[in-house]
N, C-alpha and C positions, 0 to 999 in steps of 0.2 A: 642754025642750030649751034649750041656753045660745045666746045672741046669736052669731052667727059673728064672730069680729075678724077673725081670720088668712086669706088665700088659700089656706094649705096646712093647714088646720086638720082635726083628726081630730074627728068628731061624738062626743059622748058624751051620755049621758042615764041616767035610774033603771033602766030596761030593760038597758041594757049593764050596768050595774054588777051589778046582781042575777045577770045570766048570768055575768058573771066569777067574784064569790062562790061562787056555787054549782057552779061547774066547777072550779075551784081552791082553793077553800077550804071544803068542804060543811058544815062542823062551824058555820060562821056562816051557813050558807044562810037559814035562819029568821028572823035578824035584819030588823028593818026599814030600808030606805034611805031615804034624804032629801037634797037638795040642802043644804048648809052654807054653800058660799061659793064664788065664782068669781074665779080672779086672771088675770092677763094671758096665764099659759101653762099652768095648772093650774085643773082642777075638783076640789073635795074634797066628798065624800060622805058625811054622817054614816051610820053602820054601827052599828046598835044604840046603847046609852048612851055605850060607852068608845072606840068606835075610828072612825077616818075613812079612806075610800077616796081617795087622791090618785092621781089620774089626769091626764098632761100630754096636751095637745090641740096640741101642735106637735111634729112629727116629730123635728126634730132637738135637742130637749130633751134634756141630757145630767143633769140634776138628780138622776134616781130611781136610777140606778147610784151617784152620788156619796153621795146621803144613806143609802142602804141601807151604804155601807162606812164611812162618815166621823161618821153621828150617835152612833153608841155610845160611840165614841173621844172623841169631843168632849164627850158629855154628862157622862163620868166627872170631868171638871174644870171644869164651871159649876156655879153655885149655884142660877142661874135654870132654870125647867123649859123643855125643849126636848122636840121630837117623839121616840117610840122606834119603832123598826121593828118590827112583829109579822109581818108578811107580804111577801113578796116576788111580785108576780104577774108570770105570764110574758105575751108577745104573744100573740095567737090572729088567726086570720083577722077576726074581727068586731073584734077592736082589735089594731094591728100595733107598739103599743108596749109596754114594762115599765110597772107601775105599782106600788104600793106601800100597807099597810094599816099604820097608824099607830094610835098610842093618842090618845084627844081629849082635849086641855087646854081647861080651863075658863079662862073669863076675858073679858073686854070688848074687843073693838077698839078702839084709840085713836080718838078722834073729833076732829081737830084745829080748835083755838078753842075747844075746849068741856071742857076738862081744868080741873078743880076742884083738883087736887094738882100742878101744873106742876112745878114746883121739887123735888118728891119723885121724880116721875118721872126728870126730868133726871139727878138724883142715882143714881137707880137704873141708867139705861141707861150711864153713866159708868162704872160699876162693870162692868155687863156687858162694854161694849167694852174696859175694862182688861181684864178675865180673859180675854178672847178674844185680846189681844194676848200674853199669857202663854203660850199655848198653844204646844206643840211644833211649831215649823216643819218640822223635817226629814221630808222623804218626801210632804208635803203640795202639793196641785194649786196653780198659781196662781188666784189670786180673777177673778172676772169683771170686776170693776172695780178691779182692784189696780196698773194700769199708767198710763202716761200717759194726758193728755186730748187730745194734741193731734190723734190719729187721728180723733176726733170732731167736729174743729172745720167743717167745712164740712157735715155734718149738723146741726149746731146753731144754725149761722147760716140754714141752708135754712129748718129748721123754726121758727125765731123769724120769719122772713119772713111765714110762712102764719099766725101767730096774734098780728099787731099790732092786730088790734081787741081781745084781751082784756087783752095785758101792755104794760108799759112796754119796747119792745125796745131802744131806744137805751143806757136805764140797765143793761138785763141785759148785753148787748155789751161795755159798759165793764166789768162783772164777770167776764164770761167771760174777756176778753182778761187780764184779772189773774190768773184763775187758770192760764192756759196761760203767762204768764209768770213764775210763782211756781217757784222751784228745785224740781226733783225731789227726792223721796224719798232721802235719804242714807243710813239706818238699813237693817238687815239686814230680810230679810223678814218680816213678822208675819202673824198669823191677823187675817181680817176677814169680817164675816157677808157684807157687800157688797149687801146689800136692805133696809136699816132703815128702811122706809116703815111708815106707820099700819097697813097691813093685816097686818102680820108681827108686830104687837107686841099682846099680851096684858096686861090690868091687872084686879086684883080691888080695891077699895074705893082706887083711885086709886095703887096701887103696883104696878110691874112683876112679873108673874107667870108669863109666857112667853114665847117667842121661836120664829117659826115659819118655814119657807123658807128652808133652808140651802142649797139648790140652787147657788147663785152664790159660796159662802162660798171663801176659800183665802187665800194667803198674796201678798205684796206692799206695796204701800204702803196703809197701813189709812187712808188719809184719807177713803177713800169712806163708813167707817161717820159720818163727820160729819155726812151729809145728814141723820140723826134730829134733830140740831137745828133745821133747816128744816122737816122735814116734819111735826114733831108739836111742837114746843116754841114758845111765845110768846117775845119778844126775852130779856125779863129772865131767865127760866129757860134759856134757850140760852147767856147769858153764864155761870152757874153750870155748864151743862155743860161747856163749854169751858175754865175755871177748874180745875174738878175733873179734866179729863183732862191740863191742862197743855199745851195747844196753842199752839205759836208762829205767827205771823202767816203764814208760808208755808205752813205745813200747814194751816191754817182756809182758806186762798184756794184751795187745791186741793179741800178738801171741799165750800166752797161751789160750786167748779165742777162737781164730781159731782153735787151736788144741781140745778143748773140743768140740765147736760147731761140728765141722765134725765128731768126734768119736760119741758124744751123738745123733747125727741124724742117724748117720748109724749104729748104734750098735743095736737097735730094728729091724731097717728094713732089715737087711743082718742077722739077729740072727739063722733064720731056714733056709735060702736059699744060703748063701755063708759064710761058717765057717771061711774062711782065713780073710776075712775084719773084721766079728766080733770078731775075735783074735785079730786083729790090734786096733781096737776100744778101745777093754777092757784093752788091753796094756797101750794104750793114757790114758785112765781116770784113770788106776792105777799110771800113773806116774805122774800126774797133781798136785800133792802136794808138788813137788820139783820144 
């Protein structure tokens, strides 16, 4: 059983996954099931050798429908591997949410601070973000983190006040104000992944091999994808990443604001319930001076 993180969390476990697969995809019922990974709002269970079952455990999660519709369209335009939808599961009395069966992508999740080829990964991430920005935006939904930062102001300040024993709050508040003061995105809406944290990035032999979890993706201000620089890359490689993308100071400030806001809000929330996410958040906040 997964450790409970949210008050409205829907419990999931291997037995439930086996029931769902048996009842809705009987051809796969004999395949072994095991927990592969846990995110903040989804659990991923390995199904056989080549598939993964993705189950949200937060009732208001809308990512399943989005990924079912948009992953096939996005995949055609990207060189990097992203998940393919193999089956769409229906809600049941035992599990009241839609769910997905996806193909399994080989690769290692990035471990911040332990990269052997950080410059190469910086280059690969810049290519991926550039390719995302070139996707056709017409008809696409707004991205989850593609709007202005100011609606998060009070929450960011409150959350930072709760973790003063872990981070340099005054310095972070100065960076946060700088992000709030940056001019808004003046270009046309473009695509962004919106959740480029280390847990959603796969590598093989140090090079980018796959991108996971497009549930928050959409169009708007793409500065949120710059969070990849602080969530995964050391300072020198972060500069390579920025140069390759051609990011000006204002967009860089907004991107840093997105990295800061996500980490600041997540750290106190997951501090005692999801150590991996708390560690990721703490790493980001520690990198934000660069």
